[in-house]
N, C-alpha and C positions, 0 to 999 in steps of 0.2 A: 198602394197608389202613391206616386210621388210627382211633384212638379219640379222640373229642373231645367237649367239652361246649359246645353252642351254636357260636359262631364260634371256639372254642379249638381250632384245627386242628392243634396239635402232634401228631405221630404217635407213638403208643406202639409202632408198628412200629420206630421208631428206638430206643426204650428197652426194648421189652417183648416181647410174645408171639412174633412171628415172628423177632425178632432172635436168640433163643437158638440156633436151627438155623443162622443165618447167621454165627455167630461162628466157624464152621469155617475160613473163609479171609477174609483182609482184603479181598481184591479183591471177593469175592462180597458181603460186608457193605457195602462202599462202594457197589457198584452198586445194591443194594437201597435203601440210604439215600437216594441221589441220586434214584432213581426214585420212591420213596415220599414223600420230603419236599421235593423240589425242590432245585435247586442253591443253595448258600450262599456269599456272598462270602468270599474268603479272609481268615482271621483274625477273623471275626465270632464273638463269644462272648456268653454270657449276661451281663447287666449286673449281676446281684446273685448273691451266693453263697447266699442263702436267701430264702424267702418266708414271710410271715405274713398270714393272711386269715381271713375267716369265710365260711361258705356255708350257705344254707338247703337242707335235704334233705327232699324230699317222701316220706313213708312210704306204703306201700301202703294204709293205712287212711285216708289223707287228712290226717293230722297232719303238722306241719312241725317238725323239730328244727334247731337252729343248731349247726353244728360250728365250733369254733375250731381252726385248722390251722396247722402249721409244717412247712416242708420245706427241708432242706439239699441243695445240689447237690455231693455229694462221692462219688457212686457211680462206676460204670465210665464211661469216656469213649466212649459209643456214640452220642450225639446230636450231629449236626454243628453245631447252634446253641449248643452248650455245651462248655466244656472238660471238664466232668464231668456225669454224669447224676444222676437223683434218688438221694439217699442217706438219711440218718437223717430220720425224720419222726414227727410225732405229731398226734393230734387229740383233742379232748375235747368232750363235750356233756352235757346233763342228761337223764337218762332220764325221759321224760314221764310214765311210770307210777309210778316210785318216788321221783323227785326226786333220785336219786343222781347224783353227777358221775362220768361214765365216761370213761376215758382209754385210748387205744390208742397204742402206740409201735412203731416198726419201724426196723430198722437199714439198710434199703435193699433188702431182699429181696422185699417184697410191695407190690403196687399195689392200691389200693382200687377196688372196683367198685360195691358196693351195700350199703346199711345198712337193716335193718328192726328193729322192736321187736315181738316176738311173745310174747304171754302174759307180759308185763312184762320179758322178757329181750332184750337187744340181740343181733342176729346180724350178722356182717360177712362179706361175700363179697369175696375178693381173688384175684389171680393173681400168680404169680412174676414179678418185674420183669426179671431178666436170665437169660441162659443158665445161669450158675452157680446162680442161685436156683431155676430149673426143676429142675436136677439135685439141688440140696440137698434139695428136697421130693419127690424120687423120680420126677420126670417124670410128673406126673398127667395122665390123659386120661379125661374132660374136665379142662381145666387149672385149674378153679376150686378154691379152698380155702375152707373155712367155719370161722369162729370164733364161739363163743358166750360172752357175758359173764355169769358167774354166780359168786356168792360172792366178789365183788370182784376177779375176775380173768378174763382171756380164756383159753379152752381150745379147742383144735382139735377139730372134729367131723367125722364122715363127711359127704360131700357130700349124701347122701340125707337128712340131718337139716335141710337148708335148708328153712325153713318155708313158703315162698311158691312156688306152682307156676310163675308167670310174673312176671318183673319187668324193668323197664327200668333200666339202670345209672343210679344217682341221686346219685352223688358224683363229685367231680373226681378225675382221675388225672394224674400227672406235673406239669408246671409250665412249659409251653411259651410261646412268644412271644404267641400269641393269647390264652391264658389271662391273661397279664400285661396285655394290652390290656383284657380284661374287668375285671380287678381295678382298673385305673385308671378305667374307665368307671363302675363301680359302687362306687367308693370302698372297695375291699377287702372288700366284703360281697356275695357272689354270690347272686342270687335263684334261685328254683326254675326260672325260665325258662331259666337257663343250666345249672344242675346236672342238670335233667331232660331236657335236649335232647341226650342222648348218642347218638353215632353210631359205626359200625364198618363195616369192609369197604365202601369206596367210598361212605361217607356214608349207609349204611342205619341205621335206628334200632337201637340196641344193646339189643334185647329178648331176654332169656334165658328159655328154656322148659325147666323141670326135669321137668315131667310126662312120663313115658314115656322118660326118658333112660336110656342104657345104664349098666350098673354101672361105676363109676370104677375104672380100673386104674393101676398104677404099675410102673415097671421101665425098664431101659435101652432096650428096644425102642421105648418111647414117645419117648425122647430123640431118636430118628432121624427122627421124623415129626411133622407138625403136629397138635397136639391140638385137640379139638373145643371150640368156644365155645358150643355148644347154642343157636345163634341161632334165633329164632322165625320168621325170614324165609326159612328153607330153605337158608341158606348156612352150611356147616361147623357 
C-alpha cells in the first residue's frame, strides 16, 4: 500500500499508516518495507536533509490556493531510501476568503492529507506519521485527525466536524524520490495535476468518504489493529 501524488510513488507505508503496527519487530518491519517499497541498493540515502517547494491545492469549491512548504528529514529512520524520515515541517498560504496568511507547523508527528476552506475557515486533515505518533494521539480509528484555523491559531476538532462529505487527498505527503523528480520537473512548484492525483492501496484513488462513517474511537485496542482510511472505493 502506498500513498503518492501522481508519479510520486514513495510509500507512506514506509513512514506512515501501516508502519506503526509493524514497529513491533525489526524483521517484520523490514519485510514489509522491502515488499511495499522495493529493494534499495545498500547505502543509498536521501540526497538532501530538507526540501522547500510550492504546490497548488485544488479546493472542493474549485478554487486553487498555493502552499509554500518546507520539510526536514530528521524523523525516525523507517524509510529505506533515507537515513531519517520526515521530521519538522511547515506550510503557509493565503486564505482566499480573508486574505490572511495562514501557517501550519508540525514537529514530525502528523502527515498532511487534505486542505479545505469552509465558510472562510481553513480545515486540515492529517494522519499520524509514525507508530509513536499514532500512540501519542490515542490510536484513532478512523485514523484521521482534523484541525481548524480560527482566531489566528489551529485547534483540533472532532472528526465529525470535517466539513466535506467526500474528498480526494489534495496535498502532498512525505518527500520521496519520485516527489523529488516531480519537483525537478516542475521547477519546485507542483501543479494540481500532481497534488490532486493521490492514490492509496495499490494505486487506487485516495478518495475519503466521511458520510455515514462510524463514530471515531480511541484507545489501546486500536493500537493493535489497522485503522480505517474511510476509502470510497470499498477498501478499508
